[in-house]
C-alpha positions as CSV (number, residue, x, y, z in Angstrom):
1,M,31.3,-17.8,-69.6
2,M,27.7,-18.4,-70.2
3,A,26.8,-21.9,-71.2
4,T,26.1,-22.3,-74.9
5,G,22.5,-21.5,-75.8
6,A,21.6,-20.2,-72.3
7,R,20.1,-16.8,-71.7
8,W,21.2,-14.8,-68.7
9,G,18.6,-12.5,-67.1
10,M,18.4,-9.9,-64.4
11,T,15.4,-8.9,-62.2
12,V,14.2,-5.3,-62.2
13,P,13.9,-3.2,-60.1
14,F,16.9,-3.9,-57.9
15,Y,16.5,-4.4,-54.2
16,D,18.6,-1.4,-53.1
17,R,17.0,1.3,-55.3
18,S,13.8,2.6,-56.8
19,L,12.7,2.0,-60.4
20,A,13.4,5.7,-61.0
21,G,17.0,5.2,-59.7
22,S,17.7,2.1,-61.8
23,K,18.2,3.7,-65.3
24,E,22.0,3.7,-65.3
25,L,22.4,0.2,-64.0
26,V,19.8,-1.2,-66.4
27,A,21.6,0.5,-69.2
28,E,24.8,-1.4,-68.4
29,L,23.2,-4.8,-68.7
30,P,23.6,-5.5,-72.4
31,G,27.3,-4.6,-72.3
32,L,27.8,-7.0,-69.3
33,G,26.4,-9.9,-71.3
34,Y,22.9,-10.1,-69.9
35,T,20.3,-11.0,-72.5
36,D,17.0,-10.6,-70.5
37,M,15.3,-8.3,-68.1
38,W,12.4,-9.8,-66.0
39,S,10.0,-7.9,-63.8
40,A,8.2,-9.1,-60.7
41,E,4.8,-8.1,-59.3
42,V,4.1,-8.5,-55.6
43,N,3.6,-5.3,-53.6
44,G,6.2,-3.0,-55.1
45,V,6.3,-2.0,-58.8
46,D,3.8,-3.4,-61.2
47,G,4.9,-6.0,-63.8
48,F,4.7,-3.9,-66.9
49,T,6.0,-0.4,-66.3
50,P,9.6,-1.5,-65.5
51,L,9.7,-3.4,-68.8
52,A,8.6,-0.4,-70.8
53,L,11.3,1.7,-69.3
54,A,13.9,-1.0,-69.7
55,N,13.1,-1.1,-73.4
56,E,14.2,2.5,-73.6
57,W,17.1,2.2,-71.2
58,A,18.6,-1.0,-72.7
59,P,17.3,-1.6,-76.2
60,G,17.7,-5.1,-77.4
61,L,17.1,-7.0,-74.1
62,R,14.4,-9.6,-74.1
63,L,11.7,-8.4,-71.6
64,G,9.6,-10.7,-69.5
65,S,7.1,-10.5,-66.7
66,A,7.7,-13.1,-63.9
67,I,4.9,-13.0,-63.1
68,V,1.7,-11.0,-63.4
69,P,-1.2,-12.8,-61.7
70,A,-4.1,-14.2,-63.8
71,S,-6.7,-13.0,-61.3
72,T,-5.8,-9.4,-60.4
73,R,-6.7,-8.0,-63.8
74,G,-9.6,-8.6,-66.0
75,P,-8.7,-10.7,-69.1
76,G,-9.2,-7.8,-71.5
77,L,-7.0,-5.5,-69.5
78,L,-4.3,-8.1,-69.3
79,A,-4.4,-8.5,-73.1
80,M,-4.1,-4.8,-73.5
81,S,-1.1,-4.5,-71.3
82,A,0.6,-7.4,-73.1
83,A,-0.2,-6.0,-76.5
84,T,1.3,-2.6,-75.5
85,L,4.6,-4.2,-74.5
86,A,4.6,-6.5,-77.6
87,D,4.2,-3.4,-79.7
88,L,7.1,-1.6,-78.0
89,A,9.4,-4.6,-78.1
90,P,8.3,-6.8,-81.1
91,D,9.5,-10.4,-80.7
92,R,11.3,-9.4,-77.5
93,F,8.5,-9.5,-74.9
94,V,7.4,-12.6,-73.0
95,L,4.3,-12.5,-71.0
96,G,4.6,-14.5,-67.8
97,I,1.4,-15.2,-66.0
98,G,0.5,-17.4,-63.0
99,A,-2.0,-18.2,-60.3
100,S,-0.2,-16.2,-57.7
101,S,-1.3,-16.6,-54.0
102,P,-4.4,-15.9,-51.8
103,A,-2.6,-13.0,-50.1
104,I,-1.9,-11.2,-53.3
105,V,-5.2,-12.0,-55.1
106,E,-7.7,-11.8,-52.2
107,R,-6.2,-9.9,-49.3
108,W,-4.4,-7.2,-51.3
109,N,-6.5,-7.0,-54.5
110,A,-10.0,-8.0,-53.5
111,G,-10.1,-10.8,-56.0
112,E,-11.0,-14.4,-55.7
113,F,-8.4,-17.1,-55.5
114,T,-10.5,-20.0,-56.6
115,R,-9.6,-22.8,-58.9
116,P,-6.2,-21.3,-59.6
117,F,-5.2,-23.9,-62.1
118,S,-8.4,-23.5,-64.2
119,R,-8.2,-19.7,-64.0
120,T,-4.6,-19.7,-65.2
121,R,-5.4,-22.2,-68.0
122,D,-8.5,-20.2,-69.1
123,T,-6.5,-16.9,-69.1
124,L,-3.8,-18.5,-71.2
125,R,-6.4,-19.7,-73.8
126,F,-8.1,-16.4,-73.9
127,L,-4.8,-14.5,-74.3
128,K,-3.6,-16.7,-77.1
129,K,-6.7,-15.8,-79.1
130,A,-6.9,-12.1,-78.1
131,L,-3.2,-11.4,-78.8
132,A,-3.5,-13.0,-82.2
133,G,-6.1,-10.4,-83.1
134,E,-9.2,-12.6,-82.8
135,K,-12.5,-11.4,-81.5
136,V,-13.3,-13.5,-78.5
137,T,-16.7,-14.5,-77.3
138,E,-16.4,-17.5,-75.2
139,K,-17.5,-19.0,-71.9
140,Y,-14.6,-20.5,-70.1
141,E,-14.8,-22.5,-66.9
142,T,-13.8,-19.6,-64.7
143,F,-15.0,-16.5,-66.6
144,E,-16.9,-15.4,-69.7
145,V,-15.8,-12.9,-72.3
146,K,-18.2,-11.4,-74.8
147,G,-17.0,-9.7,-77.9
148,F,-13.5,-8.6,-76.9
149,K,-11.2,-7.6,-79.7
150,L,-8.0,-5.6,-79.3
151,E,-8.2,-2.3,-81.1
152,R,-4.6,-2.9,-82.4
153,A,-3.3,-6.4,-82.1
154,P,0.5,-6.6,-82.0
155,K,2.2,-7.5,-85.2
156,V,4.1,-10.2,-83.4
157,A,2.1,-11.9,-80.6
158,P,4.2,-12.3,-77.5
159,K,5.2,-15.7,-76.2
160,I,3.3,-16.7,-73.0
161,V,4.9,-18.6,-70.2
162,L,3.3,-20.0,-67.1
163,A,4.4,-19.9,-63.5
164,A,4.5,-23.6,-62.6
165,L,5.4,-25.4,-59.4
166,R,4.0,-28.9,-59.8
167,P,3.3,-31.5,-62.5
168,R,-0.1,-30.4,-63.6
169,M,0.8,-26.8,-64.2
170,L,4.2,-27.8,-65.7
171,R,2.5,-30.1,-68.2
172,L,0.0,-27.3,-69.1
173,A,3.0,-25.0,-69.7
174,A,4.6,-27.6,-72.0
175,E,1.4,-28.5,-73.8
176,E,-0.3,-25.1,-74.3
177,A,2.2,-22.3,-73.5
178,D,5.7,-21.3,-74.6
179,G,7.5,-22.1,-71.4
180,A,7.5,-22.5,-67.7
181,I,8.7,-20.2,-64.9
182,T,9.7,-21.4,-61.4
183,N,11.8,-20.3,-58.5
184,W,13.1,-21.4,-55.0
185,L,14.7,-24.6,-56.3
186,S,18.2,-26.1,-56.2
187,P,20.3,-27.0,-59.3
188,E,19.4,-30.7,-58.6
189,D,15.7,-29.8,-58.5
190,V,15.9,-28.5,-62.0
191,R,16.2,-32.1,-63.3
192,K,12.9,-33.1,-61.7
193,V,11.1,-30.0,-63.1
194,R,12.7,-30.6,-66.6
195,A,11.4,-34.1,-66.6
196,E,7.8,-32.9,-66.5
197,I,8.1,-30.5,-69.4
198,G,10.4,-32.3,-71.7
199,P,13.5,-31.0,-73.5
200,E,11.9,-28.5,-75.8
201,T,10.0,-26.2,-73.4
202,E,11.8,-23.2,-72.2
203,L,12.4,-23.2,-68.5
204,V,12.9,-19.9,-66.7
205,A,13.8,-19.6,-63.0
206,R,14.5,-16.6,-60.7
207,L,17.6,-17.3,-58.6
208,F,18.2,-15.3,-55.4
209,V,21.9,-14.5,-55.1
210,C,23.9,-13.0,-52.3
211,V,27.6,-12.2,-53.1
212,S,29.0,-12.8,-49.7
213,E,31.5,-15.0,-48.0
214,D,29.8,-14.6,-44.6
215,A,27.7,-17.7,-44.7
216,D,26.2,-17.2,-41.3
217,K,24.9,-13.8,-42.2
218,V,23.5,-15.1,-45.5
219,R,21.8,-18.0,-43.8
220,E,20.2,-15.6,-41.3
221,L,18.8,-13.5,-44.1
222,G,17.9,-16.6,-46.1
223,R,15.8,-18.1,-43.3
224,W,13.6,-15.0,-43.3
225,M,13.1,-15.1,-47.0
226,L,12.4,-18.9,-47.1
227,A,10.0,-18.8,-44.2
228,S,8.0,-16.0,-45.9
229,Y,7.7,-18.1,-49.1
230,L,7.7,-21.7,-48.2
231,T,4.9,-21.3,-45.7
232,V,2.6,-20.3,-48.6
233,P,0.6,-23.4,-49.5
234,V,1.6,-23.5,-53.1
235,Y,5.3,-23.4,-52.2
236,A,4.9,-25.8,-49.4
237,A,3.3,-28.3,-51.8
238,F,6.1,-27.6,-54.3
239,H,8.8,-28.5,-51.8
240,D,6.9,-31.5,-50.6
241,W,6.9,-32.7,-54.2
242,L,10.6,-31.9,-54.5
243,G,11.2,-34.2,-51.5
244,R,11.7,-31.6,-48.7
245,G,8.5,-32.3,-46.9
246,D,10.0,-34.0,-43.9
247,V,12.9,-31.6,-43.4
248,L,10.6,-28.6,-43.6
249,R,7.9,-30.0,-41.4
250,P,9.3,-28.6,-38.1
251,M,9.3,-25.1,-39.7
252,H,5.7,-25.5,-40.8
253,E,4.5,-26.7,-37.4
254,A,6.2,-23.8,-35.6
255,W,4.9,-21.3,-38.1
256,A,1.4,-22.7,-37.7
257,A,1.7,-22.4,-34.0
258,G,2.7,-18.7,-34.3
259,D,6.2,-19.2,-33.1
260,R,8.1,-17.3,-35.8
261,Q,11.5,-17.6,-34.2
262,A,11.2,-21.3,-33.8
263,A,10.2,-21.6,-37.4
264,L,13.3,-19.8,-38.5
265,K,15.6,-21.9,-36.4
266,A,14.0,-25.0,-37.8
267,I,15.2,-24.3,-41.3
268,P,18.4,-26.3,-41.7
269,D,21.5,-24.7,-43.2
270,E,21.6,-27.2,-46.0
271,V,18.1,-26.0,-47.2
272,V,19.2,-22.4,-47.3
273,D,22.4,-23.3,-49.1
274,A,20.4,-25.4,-51.6
275,L,17.9,-22.6,-52.4
276,I,20.0,-19.4,-52.2
277,V,23.1,-18.9,-54.3
278,H,25.9,-17.4,-52.1
279,G,29.6,-17.2,-51.8
280,D,32.2,-15.0,-53.6
281,A,31.4,-14.0,-57.2
282,A,33.2,-16.9,-58.8
283,T,31.4,-19.4,-56.5
284,C,28.1,-17.9,-57.3
285,R,28.7,-17.9,-61.1
286,A,29.8,-21.6,-60.9
287,R,26.6,-22.5,-59.0
288,I,24.4,-20.6,-61.6
289,R,26.1,-22.6,-64.3
290,R,25.1,-25.8,-62.5
291,Y,21.5,-24.8,-62.9
292,V,22.0,-24.4,-66.6
293,E,23.9,-27.7,-66.9
294,N,20.9,-29.4,-65.2
295,G,18.4,-28.1,-67.7
296,L,17.6,-24.4,-66.9
297,D,17.4,-22.3,-70.0
298,T,17.1,-18.9,-68.5
299,P,18.5,-18.1,-65.1
300,V,17.0,-14.7,-63.9
301,L,19.2,-13.4,-61.2
302,A,17.9,-11.4,-58.2
303,P,20.9,-10.1,-56.2
304,I,19.8,-9.6,-52.6
305,P,21.3,-7.2,-50.1
306,G,23.2,-8.3,-47.1
307,G,26.5,-9.2,-48.6
308,E,29.8,-7.3,-48.5
309,V,29.4,-6.5,-52.2
310,P,26.9,-3.7,-53.1
311,I,24.1,-4.7,-55.4
312,A,25.4,-2.8,-58.4
313,Q,28.8,-4.4,-58.1
314,A,27.1,-7.8,-57.7
315,V,25.3,-7.3,-60.9
316,R,28.6,-6.7,-62.6
317,D,30.4,-9.5,-60.9
318,L,27.7,-12.1,-61.7
319,A,27.5,-11.1,-65.4
320,P,28.4,-13.6,-68.1
321,N,31.2,-11.3,-69.3
322,A,32.7,-11.2,-65.8
323,E,35.0,-14.1,-66.6
């Protein structure tokens, strides 16, 4: 069963179906023991619409965005979107924001990925005031707001959590936000992250899970996923801080040289096994519990295709009530 006090989240939408086709599976989640539904925002669905729908399909779940970038929307628009969800799900919506990456902010959204820490910090400070119903006129380090006030502030301001991968952002999450979100880490890595934020700050992490006993197939899939993430500078720096700099250096060198196949081959099995939860359902649930035992408050599962078990069945098999 779920560890005492821990939440148990699921990512929406699911990898094998559209948002429109997710209603029935989302509606099952509360009965399976899931407490949370967290969206993602990269190049598929946006970070808010799935949560509004989930609020109708599965009333009672806590809803969170993990994450919406701080630089792809204007501050006021971000406040309006957050206020809308907070009104729909009072005291059940958590706004997750983060710096994101140059690809998402600049190449896909024509924004500027400059001073990401400062932009995230400034956005957090603005949102705390705006969502409390204050009229905001302030010159921050990375932007200026003149006279913004929500037409209808939420009765309960949502909690705000920050995507954080290294000590500076983790400390900001602990000191000024309501929690920290991370991903692509092992159960043992949780202890290092937890040490930066202290025992009281909520720690959320998305865990990629493949219910499959075919380890070779999972590792082949996992190498593609890891290469696409860990070559992004912020994630490269994160894993260097976690102590994987040397073991991942051959992958980075091959990737920089344009040799994608060599980069994939350079990722050791033990790295894939550390960062992707896989095995039969019981093995996966036991590993998820290890994350919680090491200090993770809210595991947010993201079942990935490729295993013998279909996604819908994996959602059921990984649920807290499955045991």
